[in-house]
C-alpha positions in Angstrom: 12.0 14.5 -6.3 11.8 10.8 -8.4 9.2 9.8 -11.0 6.6 8.0 -8.4 3.4 6.4 -8.3 1.4 6.2 -5.1 0.0 2.4 -4.3 -3.0 2.3 -2.0 -3.6 -1.7 -0.8 -6.8 -0.9 1.2 -10.3 -2.9 1.4 -13.5 -2.2 3.2 -13.1 -6.1 4.6 -9.7 -5.5 6.5 -11.2 -1.8 7.9 -14.4 -3.5 10.0 -15.4 -5.8 12.2 -13.4 -8.0 15.0 -10.4 -8.1 12.3 -10.6 -4.0 11.9 -7.2 -2.8 11.2 -6.4 -0.2 13.7 -6.5 3.6 13.3 -8.1 2.5 10.1 -10.0 5.6 9.7 -7.0 8.1 10.5 -5.0 5.6 8.2 -7.4 6.8 5.7 -7.4 10.6 6.2 -3.7 10.5 6.2 -3.7 8.5 2.8 -6.6 10.8 1.4 -4.4 14.4 2.1 -1.1 12.7 0.8 -2.7 11.6 -2.4 -4.4 14.7 -3.3 -1.3 16.6 -2.9 0.7 13.9 -4.9 -2.4 14.2 -7.7 -1.6 18.0 -7.8 1.9 17.2 -8.3 1.1 14.8 -11.1 2.2 11.5 -9.4 0.1 8.4 -10.5 -2.3 6.9 -7.8 -3.3 3.0 -7.9 -5.0 1.9 -5.9 -4.5 -2.2 -5.3 -7.6 -4.9 -4.7 -6.7 -8.0 -3.2 -9.8 -10.7 -4.1 -10.3 -14.5 -4.1 -12.7 -16.5 -6.0 -15.1 -17.4 -3.0 -15.6 -16.2 0.2 -13.9 -13.1 1.9 -12.5 -10.9 -0.3 -14.7 -12.5 -3.2 -14.7 -10.2 -6.2 -17.2 -7.8 -6.4 -18.4 -8.3 -2.3 -18.6 -5.4 -0.5 -15.8 -6.6 1.3 -13.9 -6.0 -1.6 -14.3 -2.6 -2.3 -12.1 -0.4 -1.3 -12.0 1.0 2.5 -15.1 3.5 2.8 -13.3 6.8 2.9 -10.6 6.6 0.1 -11.0 9.3 -2.3 -11.1 7.7 -5.7 -10.6 10.1 -8.5 -11.5 9.4 -12.0 -8.1 9.4 -13.0 -6.7 7.4 -10.5 -5.7 2.9 -12.1 -6.4 0.3 -10.1 -5.0 -3.3 -10.0 -6.4 -6.3 -9.1 -4.3 -9.2 -7.1 -4.8 -12.9 -5.7 -1.5 -12.2 -3.5 -0.2 -10.0 -1.0 2.4 -9.1 -3.9 1.1 -6.4 -6.1 3.3 -7.2 -8.9 2.9 -10.9 -9.2 0.4 -11.7 -12.1 -0.8 -8.0 -12.2 0.0 -5.5 -15.1 1.5 -2.9 -12.3 5.5 -3.6 -13.1 4.0 -2.8 -16.8 2.4 0.5 -15.4 5.4 1.5 -13.8 7.6 1.3 -16.9 4.9 2.9 -18.8 5.1 5.5 -16.8 8.6 5.9 -16.5 8.3 5.7 -12.8 11.6 5.7 -10.9 10.3 5.0 -7.1 7.5 3.4 -5.4 5.4 5.0 -2.2 4.0 2.1 -0.5 0.9 2.7 1.7 -2.4 0.7 3.0 -2.8 -2.8 5.1 -1.9 -5.8 6.0 1.1 -4.3 6.8 2.9 -7.5 7.4 1.4 -9.2 4.7 0.7 -7.1 1.2 2.4 -3.8 2.8 5.7 -6.1 3.0 6.0 -8.1 0.3 4.5 -5.3 -2.5 8.0 -3.0 -0.5 10.4 -5.9 -1.0 8.9 -7.1 -4.4 9.6 -3.4 -5.5 13.1 -3.4 -4.4 13.8 -6.5 -5.9 12.4 -5.7 -9.6 14.9 -2.5 -8.9 12.7 0.6 -7.4 13.7 2.6 -4.5 10.5 2.5 -2.0 9.3 5.2 0.5 7.4 3.9 3.0 4.5 5.9 4.5 5.7 5.2 8.1 2.1 6.9 9.9 0.0 5.4 6.3 0.3 1.6 6.3 -1.6 -0.3 9.3 -2.2 -4.1 10.8 -4.8 -5.7 12.9 -2.1 -6.9 14.9 -1.7 -10.7 15.6 -1.1 -13.4 18.2 2.7 -12.5 18.9 2.2 -8.3 18.0 0.1 -5.8 18.3 -0.4 -3.7 15.1 1.3 -0.3 16.8 4.2 -3.2 17.0 3.8 -4.2 13.8 4.0 -1.0 12.3 7.0 -0.3 14.0 8.7 -3.3 13.5 8.3 -2.7 9.9 9.0 0.7 9.3 12.5 -0.2 11.4 12.8 -3.6 9.2 12.1 -2.5 5.7 14.0 0.5 5.9 17.7 -1.8 7.2 17.5 -3.9 4.2 20.6 -3.2 1.8 20.7 -6.8 -0.3 18.7 -5.3 -3.0 20.4 -2.5 -3.7 17.5 0.1 -3.7 16.6 1.0 -0.6 13.2 1.8 1.6 13.1 5.2 3.0 10.3 5.5 5.8 8.7 9.1 5.8 5.7 10.4 7.5 2.7 11.4 5.2 3.1 14.6 5.9 6.9 14.9 4.5 5.8 13.3 1.2 
């Protein structure tokens, strides 16, 4: 396995209420199982927290917190972001370089925003990506339901070849 780093982008406000992400409890359980195996293998874990200055996902609010049930360990890292791109105006790329990371593993939510954008940006920066096919989720939208959004991105992101590095979609149990 290449030197990897697991990026988890999943917050409480996206896992509750009317806009709750599809199957978020099951996704969190798969993320926890996979993250524990990766920690044992020495893979760093980075939790991403999207924030706004006011309103929904405002820094410090309940909704901004990591999703309930996610198992965070003392050695895990955190990165705060203000856009769907986990790299834009953050220290994520510096974390990857400092650790000699050669491959990024991505999971969490919202598939069509944060997962998609972070995956594409990692590719543009030269990092191959493992998209955890059963550990990213969405609330869906007016055109596609959540399972369709997830399936679409699993198929679409793995077919991008123009960046050079590629995306591989793997089940969490296979990582």
